[in-house]
C-alpha positions as CSV (number, residue, x, y, z in Angstrom):
1,X,21.3,-12.4,-15.1
2,X,18.7,-9.6,-15.2
3,X,15.1,-10.6,-14.8
4,X,13.0,-10.4,-18.0
5,X,10.0,-8.2,-17.2
6,X,6.6,-8.6,-18.8
7,X,5.3,-5.8,-21.1
8,X,2.9,-4.6,-18.3
9,X,5.7,-4.5,-15.7
10,X,8.1,-2.8,-18.1
11,X,5.5,-0.1,-18.7
12,X,4.8,0.3,-15.0
13,X,8.5,0.5,-13.9
14,X,9.4,3.0,-16.7
15,X,6.5,5.2,-15.7
16,X,7.4,5.0,-12.0
17,X,11.1,5.8,-12.7
18,X,10.1,8.9,-14.7
19,X,7.7,10.2,-12.1
20,X,10.2,9.6,-9.3
21,X,12.8,11.9,-10.9
22,X,10.5,14.9,-10.5
23,X,9.4,13.8,-7.0
24,X,13.1,13.6,-5.9
25,X,13.7,17.1,-7.2
26,X,10.6,18.4,-5.4
27,X,11.7,16.5,-2.2
28,X,15.0,18.3,-2.2
29,X,13.1,21.6,-2.4
30,X,10.2,20.7,-0.2
31,X,10.2,24.0,1.7
32,X,9.3,25.8,-1.5
33,X,6.3,23.6,-2.4
34,X,2.8,25.2,-2.4
35,X,0.6,23.1,-0.2
36,X,-3.2,23.2,0.1
37,X,-5.0,21.5,3.0
38,X,-7.5,18.8,2.1
39,X,-8.3,18.0,5.7
40,X,-6.6,17.3,9.0
41,X,-3.4,15.5,8.5
42,X,-4.2,15.1,4.8
43,X,-2.2,17.3,2.4
44,X,-1.9,17.6,-1.3
45,X,1.1,19.4,-2.9
46,X,2.2,20.3,-6.3
47,X,4.4,17.2,-6.1
48,X,1.4,14.8,-5.9
49,X,-0.3,16.4,-8.8
50,X,2.8,16.5,-11.0
51,X,3.6,12.9,-10.3
52,X,0.0,11.8,-10.9
53,X,-0.1,13.7,-14.3
54,X,3.2,12.1,-15.3
55,X,2.0,8.6,-14.5
56,X,-1.3,9.1,-16.2
57,X,0.4,10.4,-19.4
58,X,2.9,7.6,-19.6
59,X,0.5,4.7,-18.8
60,X,-2.3,6.1,-21.0
61,X,0.2,6.4,-23.9
62,X,1.3,2.8,-23.5
63,X,-2.2,1.3,-22.9
64,X,-4.8,3.9,-24.1
65,X,-7.9,1.8,-23.4
66,X,-7.2,1.2,-19.7
67,X,-9.2,3.0,-17.0
68,X,-7.7,4.8,-14.0
69,X,-8.5,5.1,-10.2
70,X,-6.1,7.8,-8.8
71,X,-5.9,9.4,-5.4
72,X,-6.1,13.0,-6.5
73,X,-8.2,12.8,-9.7
74,X,-10.4,9.9,-8.9
75,X,-11.9,7.4,-11.4
76,X,-11.8,7.9,-15.2
77,X,-12.3,5.8,-18.3
78,X,-15.0,3.4,-19.1
79,X,-17.2,2.0,-16.4
80,X,-17.0,-1.4,-18.2
81,X,-13.2,-1.5,-18.0
82,X,-11.3,-4.7,-18.5
83,X,-8.0,-3.3,-17.2
84,X,-7.6,-0.5,-14.6
85,X,-4.6,1.3,-13.1
86,X,-5.0,2.0,-9.3
87,X,-2.4,4.6,-8.4
88,X,-1.2,6.6,-5.4
89,X,1.4,8.9,-6.9
90,X,2.9,9.8,-3.5
91,X,2.1,7.5,-0.6
92,X,3.5,9.1,2.6
93,X,2.7,12.7,1.6
94,X,3.1,14.0,5.2
95,X,6.6,12.3,5.4
96,X,7.5,13.9,2.1
97,X,6.4,17.4,3.2
98,X,8.3,17.1,6.5
99,X,11.5,16.0,4.7
100,X,11.3,12.4,5.9
101,X,12.7,10.1,3.2
102,X,10.1,7.4,3.6
103,X,7.5,7.6,0.8
104,X,6.7,5.8,-2.4
105,X,4.9,5.5,-5.7
106,X,2.3,2.8,-5.8
107,X,0.8,1.3,-8.9
108,X,-1.6,-1.6,-9.1
109,X,-3.1,-3.1,-12.3
110,X,-6.5,-4.7,-11.9
111,X,-8.3,-6.8,-14.5
112,X,-12.0,-7.8,-14.6
113,X,-12.6,-11.5,-15.1
114,X,-15.4,-13.1,-17.0
115,X,-17.5,-13.6,-13.9
116,X,-17.4,-9.9,-13.2
117,X,-15.0,-10.1,-10.2
118,X,-11.7,-8.3,-10.3
119,X,-8.2,-9.2,-9.3
120,X,-4.9,-7.4,-9.1
121,X,-2.7,-8.8,-11.9
122,X,0.5,-6.7,-11.4
123,X,1.8,-4.2,-8.9
124,X,4.8,-2.1,-7.9
125,X,5.8,0.1,-5.0
126,X,8.8,2.2,-5.6
127,X,10.7,4.0,-2.9
128,X,12.9,6.5,-4.9
129,X,15.1,7.8,-2.0
130,X,16.5,4.3,-1.5
131,X,16.1,3.0,-5.0
132,X,13.9,0.0,-3.9
133,X,11.4,-1.3,-6.4
134,X,9.0,-3.8,-4.9
135,X,7.0,-5.6,-7.5
136,X,4.9,-8.6,-8.3
137,X,2.7,-10.3,-10.9
138,X,0.1,-12.8,-10.1
139,X,1.5,-16.3,-10.1
140,X,5.0,-15.1,-10.9
141,X,6.2,-14.1,-7.4
142,X,7.3,-11.0,-5.6
143,X,10.6,-9.2,-5.9
144,X,12.7,-6.4,-4.5
145,X,14.6,-5.1,-7.5
146,X,15.9,-8.4,-8.9
147,X,15.8,-10.4,-5.6
148,X,12.9,-12.8,-4.9
149,X,11.0,-11.9,-1.7
150,X,9.6,-14.2,1.0
151,X,7.7,-13.2,4.1
152,X,9.4,-13.8,7.5
153,X,9.5,-17.2,9.1
154,X,9.1,-16.0,12.7
155,X,6.6,-18.0,14.7
156,X,7.0,-16.6,18.2
157,X,5.0,-13.5,19.1
158,X,7.7,-12.3,21.4
159,X,10.1,-11.9,18.5
160,X,7.6,-10.3,16.1
161,X,7.7,-6.7,14.9
162,X,4.3,-5.4,13.6
163,X,3.5,-2.2,11.6
164,X,0.4,-0.1,11.8
165,X,-1.1,3.2,11.0
166,X,-1.9,5.4,14.0
167,X,-5.2,7.1,13.5
168,X,-5.1,10.9,13.1
169,X,-7.7,13.7,13.6
170,X,-9.9,12.9,10.6
171,X,-10.3,9.2,11.5
172,X,-13.7,8.1,13.0
173,X,-13.8,7.8,16.8
174,X,-14.8,4.1,16.6
175,X,-11.7,3.3,14.5
176,X,-9.5,5.2,16.9
177,X,-10.9,3.2,19.8
178,X,-10.4,-0.1,17.9
179,X,-6.8,0.8,17.3
180,X,-6.2,1.7,20.9
181,X,-7.6,-1.6,22.0
182,X,-5.6,-3.6,19.5
183,X,-2.4,-1.7,20.3
184,X,-2.9,-2.2,24.1
185,X,-3.4,-5.9,23.6
186,X,-0.3,-6.4,21.4
187,X,2.2,-4.1,23.0
188,X,3.0,-6.4,26.0
189,X,3.4,-9.4,23.8
190,X,5.6,-8.4,20.9
191,X,9.2,-7.2,20.2
192,X,7.9,-3.9,18.7
193,X,5.3,-2.0,16.8
194,X,6.2,0.6,14.2
195,X,4.4,3.5,12.5
196,X,6.4,4.9,9.6
197,X,3.6,6.7,7.8
198,X,3.3,5.0,4.4
199,X,0.8,2.1,4.1
200,X,2.2,0.9,0.7
201,X,5.7,0.5,2.1
202,X,4.3,-1.2,5.3
203,X,2.9,-3.9,3.0
204,X,6.0,-4.1,0.9
205,X,8.1,-4.5,4.1
206,X,5.9,-7.4,5.2
207,X,6.6,-9.1,1.9
208,X,10.3,-8.5,2.4
209,X,10.2,-10.0,5.9
210,X,11.2,-6.8,7.6
211,X,7.9,-6.8,9.4
212,X,6.1,-9.9,10.6
213,X,2.7,-8.3,10.1
214,X,0.7,-5.1,9.5
215,X,-2.8,-3.9,10.3
216,X,-4.8,-0.8,9.6
217,X,-8.5,0.2,9.3
218,X,-10.1,2.5,6.8
219,X,-7.6,2.6,3.9
220,X,-8.4,3.7,0.4
221,X,-8.0,1.4,-2.6
222,X,-4.9,3.2,-3.9
223,X,-3.2,2.9,-0.4
224,X,-3.2,-0.9,-0.5
225,X,-4.0,-2.3,-3.9
226,X,-0.4,-2.9,-5.0
227,X,0.9,-4.1,-1.7
228,X,-1.8,-6.8,-1.2
229,X,-0.5,-8.7,-4.3
230,X,3.1,-8.2,-3.3
231,X,2.5,-9.7,0.2
232,X,0.5,-12.7,-1.3
233,X,3.1,-13.4,-4.0
234,X,5.8,-13.4,-1.2
235,X,3.9,-16.2,0.6
236,X,2.0,-14.1,3.1
237,X,-1.7,-13.6,3.9
238,X,-3.5,-10.3,3.3
239,X,-7.2,-10.2,4.1
240,X,-9.6,-8.0,6.1
241,X,-10.2,-9.0,9.7
242,X,-13.2,-11.1,8.6
243,X,-11.2,-12.9,5.9
244,X,-12.6,-10.9,3.0
245,X,-11.0,-8.9,0.3
246,X,-9.5,-5.7,1.9
247,X,-10.2,-3.8,-1.4
248,X,-13.9,-4.0,-0.4
249,X,-13.7,-2.9,3.2
250,X,-10.4,-0.9,3.5
251,X,-9.5,-2.9,6.6
252,X,-6.3,-4.9,6.3
253,X,-4.4,-7.6,8.2
254,X,-1.3,-8.8,6.4
255,X,1.3,-11.1,7.9
256,X,3.3,-14.3,7.5
257,X,1.2,-17.5,7.7
258,X,1.9,-18.0,11.4
259,X,1.2,-14.5,12.6
260,X,-1.8,-13.7,10.4
261,X,-4.4,-15.6,12.6
262,X,-2.9,-14.1,15.8
263,X,-2.9,-10.6,14.5
264,X,-6.4,-11.0,13.0
265,X,-7.7,-12.1,16.4
266,X,-6.2,-9.0,18.1
267,X,-7.7,-6.7,15.5
268,X,-11.1,-8.3,15.7
269,X,-11.1,-7.9,19.5
270,X,-10.3,-4.2,19.1
271,X,-13.1,-3.8,16.5
272,X,-15.6,-5.6,18.8
273,X,-14.6,-3.4,21.7
274,X,-15.3,-0.3,19.6
275,X,-18.7,-1.6,18.5
276,X,-17.6,-2.1,14.9
277,X,-19.4,-4.9,13.0
278,X,-17.3,-8.0,12.8
279,X,-19.8,-10.5,11.3
């Protein structure tokens, strides 16, 4: 029996499917895209912009009072928003532009509570090339298409596979040093470490049990907002290395309950070695 989606999730999935159709057409013609360079290793293409415009149009039509935080166009709408869409229209742009079929649309829906704090109420990460829709709503659980997700149950570090994001040219030297220290510490102890180039999918794959954990420093809100909720609703932990909200710091450690403290300790050690504040 098909799952019955909430109104919010129905709107989100419909918008993602529509944007994905154009992205897939562009992906098949990637050599013809006009690309402008935003910075080292950070590209924006016509595909990003068209997907973002499509998502904005459909979501705004369905929920006209909601604010937006989008990778390409930034924040818009009321500063006193109650609901806000947090969107990366194309996570894994470099993969996309190189013809690598590992990229996704990421949509998170935040709400502001009465005490002024915010939480992510619903989220999705859609990988069009493999038709995988990862989604979650707070208190409802996490799903891949119609299958309920749970994080892995692995407890032995020697069997664990972790994911990460390898720093590139634009990343601050201290973050590169912290990464190198953490990587050097973990490599001799684990079954493998992967870098596939799409943070949203890294988080989704932790929720699906494909990875046992994931860490990265310096992410933007649209990179991680949706994935954090999906991991938590799948029974995992997703914090920054100090145990705080990753949306505030951009630093993330996500893993199953056994691996989370182990991975956190390794990331903190790397940050301390690089002189990054860990208090």
